[in-house]
N, C-alpha and C positions, 0 to 999 in steps of 0.2 A: 539569400534564401531564408525563410522564416524558420526559427527553431520549432521543432515538433516535440510536444511533451505528452506522454501517456500517463494518465492518472488511473491506477488500478486499485479498486476496493476488493480485498480478498478476505475470505472467511466463510464459515458455515453458520447460517442463520438458525439452524436447529440445535446449536451448541451454545446457547446463552451468549456470553460476551464475545465469543468468536465471531458473532455477527456484526461486530463493530465496523469493519471495513465497508461492507455493503450498506450499512445504515448511514455512514458518513457520506458515501457517494450519493445516496438517495437525497440527502439534505443539501448537497452542493448546488449552488445556483449555476445555471448555464453560463459557461465561461465565454466572455465576449471575444476572446482570441480564438479564431478557427484552427489554430495550430495546436490547441489543447483538446485532447480526446479523453473523456471520462467514461470508464466502464466498470460495472460491477461484475467481476469475474467469479465471485463466490468461491466455489471449490474446483473450478475448471482450469487447472494448472496447465494442461497442454494447450488450451485455447490461448492463454496468456503467452506461453512459450512461442507459439506460431506468430502471434501478433508482434512479439519482440524481434522477429526476423525482419520486420520493416525498419527503415531508418528512423530512429528516434534520437533526439538530442538528450532527452532525459526521461526517467521513469520515476513516478511517485507512487510508492506502495502504501496503502492505508490498511493497517493490520492490527490485530490484537496481539499484545506481547505479554507472555506469562512470566511471573517470578522475577520482575525487575523493578519493583517499587510499590507504591501505594495504589490500590485500585482506583482507576479514574485518572491517574497521572498521564499526561500526554508527553511523549518523547519524540524528538526529531533527531534522526541519525542516519549516517551513511553505512550500509552494511559492508562488512569486509568479505570480499569474494573468497570462497573456499576457506574461510576462517573456522577455527574449531569452535568459536562462539556462535556459530550460525543458528544454534537452538533458539536464540532470541527471536528468530523469525518464524518460529513454529506456528503454522496456521492449521494444525491438527489434521485436516484432510487435504490440504494443499500446501506443501512445503515449498516456500520460495527458493530455497537453495537447490531443490530438485528441478524447479523450473529453470533456474539459471544454468544448471548443468545441461538440461535439455536444449536450451538455446545454443550453448557452445557445441554440443554434439551435432546439432543441425547445421553448424557452420556459421552461426550468427555471432555477433558481438553485443555485449551488454552495454546499454547506455549508462551515463551517470545515473546513479540510483539514490533516492532519498526515501526513507521510511518515516511516515507519520504514524506512530503507534500509540496505543493506549494500554496501560497495565490493566489486566483483567482481574475480576473477583472470582468468577466461576465459569467453567465450560461444561456444566451439567447439561444433560439432554433436556432442553426446553427452548421455547422461542422467547425472545425478549432479552434485553440487556439488564444487567444489575443496575441498581440505583446509582452507584458512583460512575459507572461507565456511561449510562444514559445522561447523567449530568455533565459529562465531559464532551458531549457531541458538538456543542456550539464552539468550544475552544478548539476542537479538532478541525472543524470547518475553517475557522480563522487561521489555524496553523497551515492547512493545505493552501489557502489563499496566499499566505506569506511565502511559502515555499515556491509556489508557482510564479509569483512576482519575481523572486530572486532568480529562479531557473530561466525564465524567459529573458531576463536582462542579461545574465551571464552567458547563456547559450547563444544569444544573438551577437555577443562580442567575440565569440570563438571563430 
C-alpha cells in the first residue's frame, strides 16, 4: 500500500505573518505522488481534525511559530504530543494541540507529524506577510519538499 501524507497549511491570512501556512501551500507545486494531499485549512481546525480520522502515514503542518528565533527563520521539528511546550504550535485562531485532542476524542490516532514552521515578526491585524517571512517562502517550499521526500521514503518502508 502507498503511504498517504497530508500536508496542511494552517493560519489566519488576516493576521499578518500568521498567513504563512496558507501562503506556502499556495506556492507548493502539484505533487506528482497521488498519495500526497495538500490542503489550506486556514483556521478550520475541526475540518483538519475530521480529515485526520482517515488513515494517514504522516502529517506535515505548515505554520507560523512565534517567539522561537529570528523572523523568517524556517524550523522543521516534530511536535511533542501533550507537551507543555505546545505553545510553539500556536496558530492564534486554530490551535494544533486542540485539533490533536479533538482527533483523539473522536477515536482517531495521530499520524507521524512534522512541522515546517517560520518564525514570525508580527501578527497584527492586516493582510500580507512581513518582509522577512515573505523572503522565507521559497526556503519553506523547499523544506516541505525535503520533508515529503523523506516521509514518503520512510513511510513506504514501514
